[in-house]
C-alpha positions in Angstrom: 12.9 -28.7 24.4 11.3 -28.0 21.0 10.3 -24.5 22.1 13.8 -23.8 23.4 15.3 -25.0 20.2 12.9 -22.9 18.1 13.7 -19.8 20.2 17.4 -20.4 19.8 17.1 -20.8 16.0 15.0 -17.6 15.8 17.6 -15.6 17.8 20.4 -16.9 15.5 18.3 -16.0 12.5 17.8 -12.5 13.9 21.5 -12.0 14.5 22.3 -13.0 10.9 19.6 -10.6 9.5 21.1 -7.8 11.5 24.5 -8.4 9.9 24.7 -5.5 7.5 27.0 -4.0 5.0 27.4 -0.2 5.2 30.4 0.2 3.0 30.6 2.2 -0.2 29.4 5.5 1.1 28.9 8.0 -1.8 26.9 11.0 -2.8 23.2 10.5 -2.9 21.3 10.5 -6.1 18.2 12.6 -5.6 17.4 13.1 -9.3 17.9 9.8 -11.2 19.7 9.8 -14.5 17.6 9.8 -17.6 14.6 11.8 -16.2 13.7 14.8 -18.2 12.4 18.2 -16.9 8.8 17.7 -15.8 9.1 14.0 -15.1 7.6 12.8 -11.8 9.2 10.2 -9.5 9.6 9.2 -5.9 12.6 8.2 -3.7 12.8 5.4 -1.2 15.5 4.5 1.3 16.3 2.3 4.3 17.2 4.1 7.5 20.7 3.9 8.8 19.3 4.1 12.4 17.0 1.6 14.1 13.7 1.9 16.0 11.4 -0.5 17.7 8.0 -1.5 16.3 6.0 -1.1 19.5 3.9 2.0 18.7 0.4 1.6 17.2 0.6 5.2 15.8 1.8 5.4 12.2 2.8 9.0 12.9 5.6 7.8 15.2 7.2 5.9 12.4 6.8 8.8 10.0 8.5 11.0 12.5 11.4 8.5 12.7 12.0 8.1 9.0 11.6 11.9 8.5 14.3 12.6 11.2 16.5 10.1 9.5 16.0 11.7 6.0 16.5 15.2 7.4 19.8 14.2 8.9 21.1 14.3 5.3 21.5 17.8 3.9 20.8 16.5 0.4 17.4 15.0 1.4 16.4 17.8 3.7 16.9 20.2 0.8 14.3 18.4 -1.2 11.5 19.7 1.0 9.4 16.6 0.5 7.2 14.7 3.0 8.6 11.3 4.1 6.4 8.4 5.2 7.2 5.0 6.6 6.6 2.2 4.2 4.8 0.1 6.7 1.4 -0.9 8.2 -0.3 -0.6 11.5 -3.6 -2.2 12.4 -5.3 1.1 11.5 -3.7 1.8 8.1 -2.2 -0.3 5.4 1.1 0.6 3.7 -0.5 1.0 0.3 -3.0 3.6 1.7 -0.5 5.4 3.9 2.1 5.8 1.2 -0.4 6.4 -1.7 0.9 3.4 -3.5 -2.3 1.5 -4.0 -2.0 -0.6 -7.2 -5.4 0.7 -8.4 -3.6 3.9 -9.5 -0.6 3.9 -11.7 1.7 6.0 -9.6 5.2 7.1 -10.7 8.6 5.4 -10.9 10.3 4.8 -7.5 14.1 4.9 -7.1 16.5 4.1 -4.3 19.1 6.7 -3.3 21.7 5.1 -5.5 19.7 6.2 -8.6 18.5 2.7 -9.3 14.9 2.0 -10.3 13.1 0.0 -7.6 9.6 -0.1 -9.2 8.1 1.4 -12.3 4.9 2.3 -10.4 2.5 1.2 -7.7 1.6 -2.2 -9.1 5.2 -3.0 -9.7 6.1 -2.1 -6.1 3.6 -4.7 -4.7 3.9 -7.5 -7.3 6.3 -9.6 -5.2 9.5 -8.5 -7.0 11.6 -5.3 -7.0 13.8 -4.2 -9.9 16.5 -3.2 -7.4 16.7 -3.5 -3.6 15.8 -0.6 -1.2 19.3 -0.9 0.2 20.7 2.6 0.3 20.6 4.7 3.5 20.2 8.4 3.9 23.9 8.5 4.3 24.6 6.9 0.9 25.7 3.6 2.4 24.7 0.1 1.2 22.7 -1.7 3.9 21.2 -5.2 3.9 19.4 -5.8 7.2 16.2 -6.6 9.0 13.4 -4.0 8.4 10.2 -3.7 10.4 7.2 -3.4 7.9 4.2 -5.0 9.5 3.2 -5.6 5.9 2.6 -8.4 3.5 3.9 -8.6 -0.1 0.7 -7.0 -1.4 1.1 -3.9 0.7 -1.6 -4.8 3.2 -1.0 -5.2 6.9 -0.6 -8.8 8.1 -3.2 -9.5 10.8 -1.6 -9.5 14.3 1.8 -8.7 12.8 1.3 -5.1 12.0 3.5 -2.4 13.6 2.5 -2.2 17.3 -0.3 -4.8 17.0 1.4 -7.5 19.1 4.3 -7.3 21.5 5.8 -10.6 20.2 4.9 -10.7 16.5 5.8 -7.8 14.2 6.5 -8.6 10.6 9.9 -7.7 9.1 11.7 -8.0 5.8 15.2 -7.5 4.6 16.5 -4.5 2.7 19.0 -6.6 0.7 16.3 -8.6 -1.1 14.3 -8.0 -4.2 11.9 -10.8 -3.9 8.9 -10.9 -1.5 11.4 -11.0 1.3 12.0 -7.3 1.0 8.9 -6.8 3.1 8.0 -10.2 4.4 10.3 -12.8 5.9 9.3 -13.6 9.5 8.3 -11.9 12.7 10.0 -10.6 15.8 9.1 -9.0 19.1 8.1 -5.3 18.8 10.8 -4.2 21.2 13.6 -5.1 18.8 15.5 -2.3 17.2 15.3 -2.7 13.4 15.6 -0.5 10.3 12.7 1.0 8.4 11.9 2.1 4.9 11.0 5.7 4.2 9.4 6.9 0.9 9.0 10.5 -0.4 6.0 12.2 -1.8 5.8 12.5 -5.6 8.5 15.0 -6.8 9.1 16.6 -10.2 12.4 17.2 -12.1 13.0 20.9 -12.6 15.3 22.3 -15.3 18.8 23.4 -14.2 19.3 27.2 -13.9 21.5 27.1 -17.1 18.7 25.4 -19.0 16.1 27.9 -17.8 18.4 30.7 -18.9 18.7 29.2 -22.4 15.0 28.8 -22.6 14.4 32.4 -21.6 17.0 33.6 -24.1 15.4 31.5 -26.8 12.0 33.0 -26.0 13.5 36.5 -26.1 15.1 35.8 -29.5 11.8 34.6 -30.9 10.0 37.7 -29.6 12.7 39.9 -31.2 12.4 38.1 -34.4 8.6 38.5 -34.5 9.0 42.3 -33.7 11.6 42.8 -36.4 
């Protein structure tokens, strides 16, 4: 009876976590406000589509988040590499995404232009500045996300992606506390959302700015010649 009740409660909890908000679609912010030319940053998003957590190969999840990102013309145009923000038994999220807190890293933003973390250590300290709750379509989404990962960015034993048919760790994209990556576990066959993170990118000057810089350089050269 206890087992049946526990299973029922878990299913009810799962249904609640899959209740999402995808309203407020808008243009994506791929270059956050306030960043100057030359500044480095990364983008992170939650997928609008779902996938199971059954594979032991991290490349399968990379392929999924990449396909989700490239379904947006704005993100495909960035030409960056996308990786799943998750862990398998073979690789931890901090290693796979180059976010190990031993290195400073760069600021990480969601696709609404909001700061998520100031760097690697901030990403894995148990609290985000803003949630990773914007999809590749620009919609707000708060739902269950397979991560296989603990709050410190390391895989959770026997709960990593693909490690156990009945226990894969998940978080919720609407949260900014440790729950963004670690809430509970579900069977690997469930279809949940995933987090995708870009490689490090750099702000480049707008064409008009480049033209002004070139004109300024030409004027200086003329001045020196004259």
